[in-house]
DOTORKE-643658 format. One record per residue: x, y, z negated of N, C-alpha, C, O, CB in turn. Coordinates in steps of 0.1 Angstrom, whole numbers, padded with zeros to 4 digits, always signed. Glycine has a CB too. Layout:
XYZXYZXYZXYZXYZ/...
END
This chain:
+0338-0213-0004+0336-0222-0019+0319-0212-0019+0316-0200-0017+0354-0216-0038/+0313-0220-0020+0297-0224-0020+0297-0208-0034+0306-0205-0042+0291-0246-0027/+0284-0203-0032+0280-0189-0042+0279-0198-0056+0278-0210-0054+0262-0180-0038/+0279-0195-0062+0268-0201-0076+0255-0202-0082+0250-0206-0092+0270-0197-0086/+0248-0193-0064+0233-0190-0072+0229-0210-0063+0221-0218-0068+0218-0168-0064/+0236-0211-0054+0236-0223-0047+0227-0236-0054+0217-0241-0049+0252-0228-0044/+0231-0240-0069+0228-0251-0070+0212-0249-0077+0207-0258-0082+0239-0258-0078/+0207-0239-0077+0193-0237-0083+0184-0237-0068+0175-0245-0066+0191-0219-0094/+0188-0228-0060+0177-0235-0047+0175-0249-0046+0183-0259-0046+0181-0232-0032/+0159-0246-0044+0150-0257-0046+0146-0262-0061+0137-0271-0063+0156-0268-0040/+0149-0259-0067+0143-0261-0083+0127-0255-0085+0121-0244-0084+0153-0250-0095/+0123-0268-0088+0108-0263-0089+0104-0252-0100+0110-0249-0110+0100-0276-0091/+0094-0248-0097+0084-0240-0099+0072-0245-0109+0064-0254-0105+0079-0236-0085/+0072-0239-0124+0064-0245-0132+0058-0236-0142+0067-0230-0149+0071-0256-0139/+0045-0232-0146+0040-0222-0154+0045-0228-0167+0044-0240-0172+0024-0219-0153/+0054-0215-0175+0058-0218-0185+0070-0227-0190+0074-0229-0201+0050-0222-0187/+0075-0230-0179+0088-0242-0178+0104-0229-0181+0109-0220-0175+0088-0253-0155/+0105-0235-0193+0122-0226-0194+0132-0238-0193+0137-0245-0202+0126-0216-0214/+0134-0241-0178+0144-0249-0176+0143-0267-0172+0150-0274-0165+0152-0245-0188/+0131-0269-0181+0127-0284-0176+0112-0286-0181+0106-0284-0191+0138-0297-0182/+0109-0292-0168+0095-0291-0164+0091-0303-0175+0098-0311-0182+0092-0293-0145/+0075-0301-0172+0068-0313-0182+0071-0329-0174+0066-0339-0181+0048-0309-0184/+0078-0334-0161+0082-0344-0157+0095-0349-0163+0098-0361-0163+0083-0343-0144/+0101-0339-0168+0114-0337-0171+0125-0330-0164+0136-0325-0167+0119-0347-0174/+0119-0330-0151+0129-0323-0137+0132-0310-0143+0125-0306-0153+0119-0320-0120/+0139-0305-0139+0145-0291-0139+0133-0282-0130+0129-0286-0119+0163-0290-0131/+0128-0270-0136+0118-0263-0133+0117-0249-0140+0120-0249-0152+0109-0271-0135/+0112-0235-0134+0113-0226-0145+0101-0221-0139+0096-0228-0130+0128-0216-0148/+0094-0210-0141+0086-0198-0136+0097-0187-0133+0110-0186-0134+0074-0192-0148/+0090-0182-0131+0102-0163-0125+0103-0156-0134+0112-0148-0132+0097-0150-0114/+0095-0154-0149+0108-0150-0158+0114-0162-0166+0121-0157-0176+0104-0139-0170/+0115-0173-0167+0118-0181-0174+0133-0185-0164+0144-0188-0168+0106-0193-0177/+0130-0184-0150+0146-0184-0143+0155-0172-0147+0165-0173-0153+0144-0182-0125/+0149-0160-0143+0153-0146-0150+0164-0145-0156+0176-0142-0155+0145-0142-0158/+0150-0150-0168+0162-0153-0183+0171-0163-0184+0180-0163-0193+0156-0156-0197/+0170-0170-0175+0181-0186-0176+0192-0183-0168+0201-0190-0170+0176-0203-0169/+0194-0173-0159+0200-0162-0146+0209-0152-0154+0220-0149-0153+0186-0153-0135/+0201-0148-0160+0205-0132-0168+0220-0137-0178+0232-0133-0179+0187-0127-0182/+0211-0150-0187+0216-0151-0196+0234-0159-0195+0245-0155-0198+0204-0158-0202/+0228-0171-0187+0240-0180-0182+0252-0170-0170+0264-0171-0170+0231-0196-0171/+0245-0165-0163+0259-0155-0152+0261-0141-0152+0269-0136-0144+0257-0156-0137/+0253-0133-0164+0253-0120-0168+0257-0121-0183+0261-0110-0187+0240-0111-0164/+0256-0129-0190+0256-0125-0205+0245-0119-0213+0244-0119-0226+0267-0116-0206/+0236-0113-0206+0223-0110-0209+0213-0118-0217+0210-0129-0213+0219-0110-0198/+0208-0115-0227+0200-0124-0231+0183-0115-0230+0181-0103-0233+0206-0130-0247/+0177-0121-0225+0163-0118-0224+0150-0121-0229+0143-0124-0219+0162-0119-0216/+0144-0121-0237+0131-0127-0242+0123-0135-0235+0124-0136-0223+0122-0119-0244/+0117-0141-0240+0107-0149-0234+0093-0141-0234+0091-0134-0243+0106-0162-0243/+0085-0141-0224+0071-0134-0221+0067-0148-0217+0071-0156-0209+0069-0121-0208/+0055-0148-0227+0049-0162-0213+0031-0157-0215+0026-0152-0226+0054-0187-0220/+0026-0160-0204+0015-0153-0204+0002-0165-0208+0005-0177-0207+0014-0144-0188/-0014-0158-0212-0017-0174-0214-0022-0174-0201-0030-0184-0201-0028-0179-0226/-0021-0168-0186-0029-0174-0177-0019-0167-0165-0021-0155-0164-0047-0171-0178/-0012-0173-0157-0002-0170-0147-0009-0168-0132-0005-0169-0120+0008-0182-0147/-0025-0164-0138-0031-0163-0125-0040-0146-0127-0047-0139-0120-0043-0180-0121/-0035-0145-0140-0039-0126-0140-0032-0119-0143-0026-0118-0154-0049-0119-0148/-0032-0110-0132-0020-0103-0129-0024-0090-0134-0017-0080-0130-0015-0103-0114/-0036-0086-0143-0034-0080-0151-0025-0078-0165-0018-0069-0170-0043-0081-0150/-0030-0091-0169-0019-0096-0184-0008-0097-0179-0001-0092-0188-0020-0112-0193/-0001-0100-0169+0013-0101-0166+0015-0084-0167+0020-0079-0177+0017-0110-0150/+0012-0078-0157+0015-0061-0156+0015-0057-0173+0025-0052-0178-0001-0051-0146/+0004-0059-0179+0001-0056-0195+0015-0061-0201+0023-0054-0206-0015-0064-0203/+0016-0071-0201+0030-0074-0210+0041-0074-0205+0050-0072-0213+0031-0086-0214/+0044-0075-0193+0056-0062-0192+0059-0053-0197+0068-0051-0205+0058-0056-0185/+0046-0043-0188+0052-0030-0191+0048-0026-0206+0053-0016-0209+0046-0020-0180/+0041-0031-0214+0041-0029-0228+0052-0034-0236+0053-0033-0248+0031-0034-0232/+0062-0040-0227+0071-0050-0244+0083-0041-0242+0084-0033-0232+0079-0074-0242/+0090-0043-0251+0100-0034-0256+0112-0038-0248+0121-0030-0247+0104-0034-0273/+0114-0050-0241+0122-0051-0229+0125-0043-0218+0135-0041-0212+0118-0057-0224/+0109-0038-0217+0113-0027-0203+0123-0020-0207+0134-0022-0201+0100-0016-0198/+0123-0013-0216+0129-0003-0223+0142-0006-0221+0149+0004-0223+0124-0002-0237/+0150-0018-0217+0163-0020-0214+0170-0025-0200+0178-0033-0197+0167-0029-0223/+0163-0016-0193+0161-0017-0177+0162-0001-0176+0157+0007-0183+0145-0024-0171/+0170+0001-0165+0168+0013-0159+0162+0013-0145+0163+0003-0138+0181+0019-0157/+0156+0020-0142+0150+0020-0128+0160+0028-0120+0163+0040-0122+0134+0025-0128/+0166+0016-0104+0172+0017-0099+0166+0029-0085+0154+0028-0083+0176+0005-0100/+0174+0038-0078+0167+0040-0068+0171+0031-0055+0180+0024-0056+0167+0053-0066/+0161+0033-0040+0165+0020-0032+0170+0030-0021+0164+0041-0018+0152+0007-0028/+0181+0026-0016+0188+0013-0019+0201+0017-0022+0210+0011-0016+0188+0001-0009/+0202+0028-0031+0216+0030-0033+0220+0022-0047+0214+0023-0058+0220+0047-0033/+0231+0016-0044+0239+0008-0058+0233-0005-0059+0240-0010-0068+0237+0018-0074/+0226-0012-0057+0223-0024-0061+0237-0034-0059+0245-0037-0051+0210-0028-0053/+0234-0038-0072+0248-0050-0074+0243-0061-0084+0233-0060-0093+0265-0043-0080/+0251-0071-0082+0244-0085-0085+0237-0087-0097+0241-0079-0106+0254-0096-0084/+0229-0093-0100+0224-0097-0113+0212-0087-0116+0202-0091-0122+0237-0095-0125/+0214-0072-0109+0196-0063-0111+0185-0069-0105+0184-0076-0095+0194-0048-0102/+0175-0064-0117+0165-0072-0116+0157-0067-0106+0155-0055-0103+0159-0074-0128/+0151-0077-0102+0140-0070-0089+0126-0078-0093+0126-0090-0093+0146-0076-0069/+0114-0068-0095+0103-0070-0103+0095-0069-0085+0098-0058-0080+0100-0058-0118/+0087-0078-0078+0085-0080-0066+0067-0080-0073+0061-0085-0083+0095-0095-0059/+0062-0071-0061+0047-0064-0066+0037-0074-0052+0026-0071-0047+0046-0040-0063/+0044-0087-0048+0030-0094-0039+0038-0108-0034+0045-0108-0024+0023-0083-0022/+0035-0122-0044+0027-0120-0051+0037-0112-0065+0049-0110-0064+0019-0134-0052/+0029-0109-0076+0033-0100-0090+0045-0109-0096+0042-0119-0102+0019-0099-0102/+0061-0105-0094+0065-0113-0101+0083-0109-0101+0085-0098-0096+0060-0127-0094/+0095-0117-0105+0105-0109-0105+0112-0118-0106+0110-0128-0113+0107-0099-0112/+0128-0113-0098+0137-0120-0096+0153-0114-0093+0153-0104-0101+0131-0127-0085/+0164-0114-0086+0177-0107-0093+0183-0108-0080+0182-0117-0072+0187-0114-0106/+0189-0095-0078+0197-0095-0068+0209-0105-0065+0216-0109-0074+0200-0084-0069/+0211-0107-0054+0220-0114-0052+0229-0104-0039+0224-0101-0028+0213-0130-0049/+0243-0101-0042+0251-0095-0032+0259-0103-0026+0271-0102-0026+0258-0085-0035/+0252-0110-0021+0256-0127-0009+0247-0124+0005+0235-0120+0005+0249-0149-0018/+0256-0126+0014+0247-0130+0028+0241-0114+0034+0230-0114+0039+0229-0143+0024/+0249-0103+0033+0240-0093+0032+0233-0081+0020+0232-0069+0018+0232-0101+0034/+0230-0091+0016+0223-0090-0001+0209-0096-0001+0206-0098+0010+0221-0074-0007/+0199-0100-0010+0192-0104-0010+0181-0114-0028+0186-0121-0036+0198-0109+0001/+0169-0110-0026+0164-0118-0041+0171-0132-0039+0176-0138-0029+0144-0120-0045/+0171-0132-0051+0170-0148-0057+0161-0153-0065+0162-0147-0076+0180-0152-0064/+0151-0162-0065+0135-0159-0073+0132-0173-0073+0139-0181-0066+0121-0150-0064/+0123-0176-0081+0112-0184-0085+0100-0190-0082+0094-0196-0091+0109-0180-0090/+0096-0191-0069+0083-0185-0065+0074-0200-0065+0078-0211-0061+0083-0175-0047/+0059-0195-0071+0048-0202-0075+0046-0211-0060+0044-0204-0050+0036-0192-0080/+0048-0226-0059+0046-0236-0049+0055-0237-0040+0053-0244-0030+0036-0234-0045/+0066-0230-0042+0083-0232-0038+0090-0241-0046+0094-0252-0046+0092-0218-0040/+0090-0228-0053+0104-0234-0061+0116-0219-0060+0111-0207-0058+0113-0253-0049/+0129-0222-0061+0137-0210-0060+0144-0208-0046+0150-0217-0040+0149-0210-0070/+0142-0199-0044+0146-0193-0031+0155-0181-0028+0154-0176-0039+0135-0190-0027/+0161-0176-0023+0164-0174-0018+0164-0162-0004+0171-0165+0006+0165-0182-0021/+0157-0151-0003+0154-0143+0001+0161-0133+0005+0164-0125-0004+0147-0142-0003/+0164-0130+0016+0174-0122+0025+0167-0107+0028+0156-0104+0034+0176-0131+0040/+0177-0097+0022+0168-0085+0024+0166-0080+0034+0157-0071+0035+0171-0076+0019/+0175-0088+0048+0174-0084+0063+0155-0090+0069+0148-0084+0076+0189-0094+0073/+0154-0100+0063+0140-0104+0065+0127-0105+0055+0119-0114+0054+0141-0115+0069/+0128-0091+0046+0121-0094+0037+0106-0088+0041+0094-0091+0039+0127-0089+0024/+0112-0077+0049+0099-0072+0053+0086-0081+0068+0076-0078+0075+0106-0056+0056/+0093-0090+0065+0089-0099+0071+0084-0116+0069+0080-0124+0077+0095-0097+0076/+0089-0113+0049+0087-0125+0047+0071-0126+0040+0068-0137+0042+0099-0130+0038/+0062-0121+0035+0050-0121+0030+0051-0114+0020+0042-0106+0016+0044-0132+0028/+0066-0115+0011+0066-0108-0002+0066-0093-0003+0075-0087+0003+0076-0113-0009/+0057-0085-0009+0056-0075-0013+0070-0059-0015+0081-0057-0010+0051-0081-0021/+0063-0050-0023+0073-0037-0023+0081-0047-0037+0076-0056-0044+0065-0016-0028/+0094-0041-0036+0102-0042-0046+0105-0030-0056+0104-0019-0051+0112-0047-0040/+0109-0031-0070+0115-0026-0073+0130-0027-0083+0132-0037-0090+0106-0021-0075/+0138-0018-0082+0148-0024-0086+0156-0015-0104+0156-0003-0108+0157-0024-0071/+0160-0027-0110+0162-0025-0126+0178-0027-0129+0181-0038-0126+0152-0036-0135/+0184-0022-0132+0197-0024-0140+0195-0026-0150+0184-0021-0154+0205-0016-0141/+0203-0034-0162+0206-0038-0170+0209-0027-0183+0219-0032-0189+0214-0046-0165/+0206-0019-0188+0211-0012-0198+0216-0010-0206+0210-0002-0214+0208-0010-0201/+0233-0014-0213+0240-0014-0218+0236-0007-0231+0232-0014-0240+0247-0011-0211/+0236+0006-0233+0229+0014-0243+0223+0019-0253+0224+0028-0261+0226+0016-0242/+0206+0002-0248+0197+0004-0258+0199-0008-0259+0206-0016-0252+0184+0009-0256/+0190-0009-0272+0192-0017-0279+0179-0025-0285+0173-0020-0295+0201-0011-0286/+0175-0039-0279+0165-0041-0275+0160-0046-0291+0168-0051-0299+0164-0050-0263/+0143-0043-0294+0136-0041-0303+0129-0053-0306+0121-0054-0315+0129-0030-0301/
END
């Protein structure tokens, strides 16, 4: 039986899309994809965070670092303790995905110009993507 994430592979990336793109076809940006998967598959409601420019990394960093949602996610040591659904912040390009414990583990993410892909952990160092930080939802924190 195929993993539940298989149905997302190949869905387009579109700035600001929240599941449906301007054409009416399925589309996400990286944050909306993360939100969608967290809600549908892990029961975690993550708020909308939108940037005025997806080309301004500084604005995105400020939005994420200064948002109350950041306090609901605890930083994880690498590689200890990763589990399916953990958040993964990628530093090149700056975006977010989630850890899947399938095929040796990897990151499911929606990448600008590519769409939704699964990047296996064993090929990450050669993938062109940058450093990763891992986070787990902390159920004890209350969203502000």
